[in-house]
N, C-alpha and C positions, 0 to 999 in steps of 0.2 A: 351449670354454667360455662365452667371449664370445661367438660366433657367436650360440650359442641366445639367450644375456642380449640380444645386440643386436637378433634376432628378436621376442623376448618385448619388448621396448622400443617397437619402431617399432610392432607389433601394438597397444600398449598406447594409444600417442599417437594412431593411425590413427582408434582406437573413440572415444576420448576427441571428439580432434576433430570427429569425426561427430556424434555426440550434440550437443557443446556449440552446434558451428553450425546445425544443425539445430533444437534446442529453443529456441536463441535467439530463430532466425528465426519459429518458429512463434509462440513468446511476442510478438513484435512487430508479427507479422500480424495479433493478435486482441488488439492492444494496445487497443483497443473496448469490449473485453469488461469490466465494472463490476469483477470481481474482479481486474482488472489495471491499469486504466486509474489508478485510486486509491494506486496503487505506484509510481509515478514512473517507467514503462516503459523511457525513455531512458536515466535514473541507473541502473538496473534492468540493463539491455543491457549498459550501458560496465562495469560492475560485472561483471557474467558472463565479458565476452571479456578482461577483465583478466586475471581468476583461469583464464582457459582458457592464455592466453598464458604466465602464470605459473607454471602447472604444466608445460610442454610445456619449458622454459628449465630448468624444474629435474629432469623426467624425460632428457629427451634426451642431457645429457652421458653417461648410464650406459649408454647404447650406442657410444658410442666417445669416448675422449678427445680432448680437446680439438675438439673438435664443435663446440662453441658458443663465441666468445674472450670473454676476461675480463671487456675493458668492453662486451659486449654483456649480459652475465648482470647486471651492476653495474648498468647503465641502467634496464634492465627491472625488475630487484628493486626500485631506488629510485624509481621510478616508479609502481608497480602498488602498491605500499603505498598510496601517499596517494592514491590516483584510489579506491581501495576503502572507504577509512573517509571520504573527502570523498563518495561519493557515498552512502554508507549516512545523513552527517550532514544533507544536502541530503534525501533520502527520511525521515525522520525530521522535519525541521520543516514540511516540505510536508503531511507528515500531521496534524499537531498543527496548522496552518492550516485541513486541510481540516475537522476534527474542531472546533475552538471556532468556527468561522465556520457550521459544521451548527448547531451549539447555539446560535447567537444568531441564526439563522434562528427557531428553532424557537421561544426567548423573545422573539423580536419580534412574533409573530401570537398568541402563547399572551396577549398582556398587550394585543394591538388589541381595536379596539369589537367587533369581528366576534367574536372568542372570548368576550367577557366578556357580549357580549346572547344568545348562542346555545348557550352551554357551561353544561352544569352542572357543579357542585364535585365532583370525584370524590379518593374515596380509597380507594386502593388497599393493602390488608393482607396479612400473612400470614397463610393460613389454611388449616385441611385439607381433601384432598378431599371433595367433596360428590357427592351423586349425580348422577346425568347430567342428571335436568329443572332442575337449578339450576346456575347458572353462576359459576365463581369464580376466580381468578388466583394462583398462589401468587408469584410475584416480581414486586415492584412494578419498574418502571422508577429506573435509576440518574438521580440528580438532576442537569439541567443547569446550566448559569450560567444567571444570571438577566440576564448582561450581551444587552441588544438587539444590533442589527446600529448602529445610531447611535452608541454608543460603544464598540465591540468596536475594540480596537488590531488585532485579525490583519485585519479588515476594510478598515479603514483603511490598514492596510499592506501590503494582501495584494501588491501589484507587488515585494515586497519577498523574498516568497514564492515568486516564477513561476520556472520553469525556465529564463528565458533570464538572470535576475538570478545564480541558485545556477550556473547554466554560467559566467559570465564571472566570479564569486568564485571556482570552483574550477580553473578556466583561469588566473584569476593567481596563486594557491598552487602550482599547479605549474608554472609558468612559475620561481617564485623556486627549487625542486628542482632543475630544469633548469638556473639560473644556477650552482647549487651545486657541482651535476656537471660543467659544464663548469669552473670551478675546479679541482675534482680529477683532471679527465683533463689539466687544463694542466700540475700536476705531479706527477701519478702516474708511476711507471717501469716498475712491475709491470702494470699495466693497459692501458700505454701501446698507442698505435696503427700507431705510427713510430719506431724501423726497424724492431720486427719488433712482431708482435701478439700478446700471454700468452694461451698458452691452458690454463696448466696451477697447480693450486695457488688455485685462483680463490675460495675463501673466505674467507681471511685476509688481513688486510691496513688498515693504516690509514684505506683508501679507504672501508670500510665502517662507518666510526665514523659519520657524520652521518646515512646510512641507521637504523643500531639507535639511535639519539637519534631520528629521527622517528618508530620506535615505540614507544617511551617515550613520547613526547608523545603520539600520536596512542591508547596504548593507557591512558595514565593518566588523563589530559585529557578529550580527544573522547569517547572510550568514557562516561565516568561522565556528560558533559551528555547524551550520548545518550539514556542510561536517564534522567537526572532528566528531560528533557524529556516524557518517553513515562508518565511516570507519571500516571496519572489516566482516560488513555486505552483507549477502549473500543469501539473499530470493529467493525464486521461483521465484515470480511473477515480477519479473523486478522493483518494488516499489523504492528500492535505485538505480537503476540508473536513475527512473524518479523522483525523488527527486535532484539528482545531477545536471540532465540536465535543471532542474526548478530553482532552486536556483542559478544558474551559469547565464544562459539566465537573470533573473531579475536584477541580481547583475549587470552584466556587461553593460545590456543598461541602466540601471539606472545610473550607476556610468559614461555612455559616456554623457547622456543626463546632467546631470549638469555640465560636461566640457564645453560641448560645450555652454550651457546656460551662464555659467559666461563668457568665453575667448569668446562669439558672435561671433561665429565662420563664421556664415554665414552671417556678416554683416548685410543688413540693411532688410535682407528677415527676413517676418514673424516666429517668435518663434515660433507658432503653429504651423508651417509646417513644419518643424524638430522634433516638439515635438508629430506630429501624425505621422512621421516613426517610431519615437523610443518610441511609444507605440502599434502601431498597431502591429508592426511585432514579438516583443515578447510576446505580448498577445493571437496571434495566434497560435503562437508556444505552449504557455504553454496550450492552451485549447485543445488543439490535445493530449499533453501529458497528462494532468489530465483527461480528460470527452473521446475523441475519439480511442484513442489505448485501454484501457481496457476495451471503451463498446464492441469494435469489438472483442474483444480476450475472452468475454462474449459469444461472439454468433460462438467463433469456428475461427476466421479469424485473423491472424496474420502477423504481420508485422517485418521483419527480414530480415536485410542487404540488404534494399532497394527493397525487392521482399514480392507481395501479397499472400499469399498462403493458400487455407482454408484446413481445418484439414490433416495438410500434415502427420502428426505423422501415418495416417492410410495409405498414399502412399509409405513412407520407410520405417519405422517398421511397424512388424507386433502387432497388437495392439487384442491381442487373451489371451482368459480363459484358454491355455495350458503354452503361456510364462508367465502371472501370476503368474499361478501355481509354473510354476520352480522356479520361483523368490523367493516363499515360501519358497520352499524347500529347495533350496541352503542357507549354512551357509556364503558363500563370498558376495552373492547377496544380501540377508536380511540386511545386515550389510548397503549395500550400497543404498540398498533402504530405509533402517530406519533413515539414515544422512542426506538422499533428504528428507523425510518426518519430520525432524524437522527444515528443512528452508521453508516449506511446509507449516509448523503450523499445520501439522496433524499427528504428534507424538505420541501423545496418542492411535490413533486409532492402529496403527501400533502394538505399545507397548501391548494393549490389547489383538491382535490376537495373539501376541507371546506368549502371558502368557496361554492365551485359550488353544495354540497347545499343551504347556508344561506339564497344567494338563491333559489333555487328553491322553499325553503319560505315563504317571506315575499313573494314577489314580487307574488302577488295582496293582499295586505292592507296593505303600503306601498310603494307606486311611488316615492315621493321616496327613503328608502331604499335602495330596488335599484337606481335610476339612479346614487345615490352609490355603491352598493358597485361596480357595472359599471366603473364609472370607476378606482375603487381598483384592483380588480381586473386591471385592463390595466394600470396604473402598476408595479405590483407585478410580477405574473407575465407579463407579453406584452413591452410596447412594449422597443425596442433598450435593453441594458446595465440590464433590469430588476433590482432588488435578488436575487429568487427568480426567475428566469427556470427554465420551464417546458421541459419536451423535449417540443415538441411537432413535427407533420409541418409542411414547410416551406409547404404550401399551405395549413394551417390556418391557421396563422401571418399569411400572406398576407392571408388572408381578413379576420382580426379586425382586423386593420392597416388595413384596406383601408374595414371599416365604421367606423373609430374616425375614419380620416381623413376621413368624411363625416359625422361628429355621429351616427352611428347606433346607439348604445347600444340594443336589445333585448333583454329579458328571456332571451331563448334564444340570445342570440349564443356564448355559451361552450358550450353542449350540445355540440358535436363535440370541441371539445377535450377534456371532461370525462371525455368516452367513450375517446378517447384514452388519458388522464392514467391511468383508472379498468383499461384493459386494460392498461398500463404496468407499474403496480404490481403486477396479477394474477399477470405473468408471469416479473415480478425480484423487487420487493420481501419480495411476501406468500411465494415460497418461501424467499427467505433467513429470513426472520422466521421461518416453520416449522421451519426446519433449527436456528436457536436455538435456540427452543423444546425443541427434542428436545435437542441438546446439552448446554443446560442442564439439562437433567432438570425441567421446570418441569410442574407436575401443575396441570392445569387443563382444564374440559370446556365444551364448548359442544356438550349435548346431542349428535350423533351425527358430528357435525363431526371432531372428533380423537380421536385413541384413547391 
């Protein structure tokens, strides 16, 4: 019977290892995809690999008694949980920074002279669906902060939200955990390494008390902090929902484990058994949220309302250049699209395109104003370390910067850049915009563009 169980355990571990390592590697390989890069892929992969190791040390002892020494289980478990919670905290704070800066970018340009001169006041209200010859929008954009980049705290302190800074903080906290484990290792006999290595009855002992205290602190203090910071964020990638689900799942299962262990609710049952259930279930869910779902979305496979559909926006909404052009030309739809781009973290592209459009309309009638706007556009969107740096081809950047260095501010200097940004919006932001409209059941009509 034990031989059969051992074979089953080794098969499970082999399958789990294969899928965990392969999906994590693919996730990292596709980290530049929009649906992944804003998820802080480095912290995500670290959390996923930590969860993978935690599952292995939890499951492997069921194959053979004493397969993993007690001190190894203590060390891995005591370090794995802080790493996972710290990774979630770092990801949540980085998302908050992305979102608040994106709001401020939109607010900055909305209050600028280019917008006040060339945009009309737009009010979007809740209306009923109208005939196809008319234009309507059901859902108004969620209000954004009125804070501009100049006085936005997140923009001014964005260094504090960098990967490097968070990595340093996380390493410092993990180092504290390591020091505590070294002290425990020095005084323990049950989890000793010399003269003999303990391999039995590893789930009990005073040595686990700091680990369980950590779980309480992270679950009771850190998790509510994460949920509080995520309040009011509505990103276009579902990162907020993912982090909330992960945080709640982790906290609930960890606290249930501690309560059951303290009460010994299963009587004489091996604590490793319910420990196994309370580790495997949440970590499997966490891996699906962390890696599988974003990875599938990067390939165009969406999981929504228990249904799997591939490229569903092509089936239900018309993803055509004509529809996109209609949005760009209509002031109401452009405001809706711009508001979505702020949640998509691509608002600088829309603002750059909008500014180029305004320059094109007035370049013949107002040459002095055009020269001023050409210079401002370079300062805001093109120059190194620009506040609203756009994503252009390297050759386009070089050509524009060369023209500026020669003081050649021609009305058509941004024509190629505008075409590139328009193509980028069409293939990236526009599909996600349509997906958002479909998902949120917005009923709006632009003649034959959308069904």
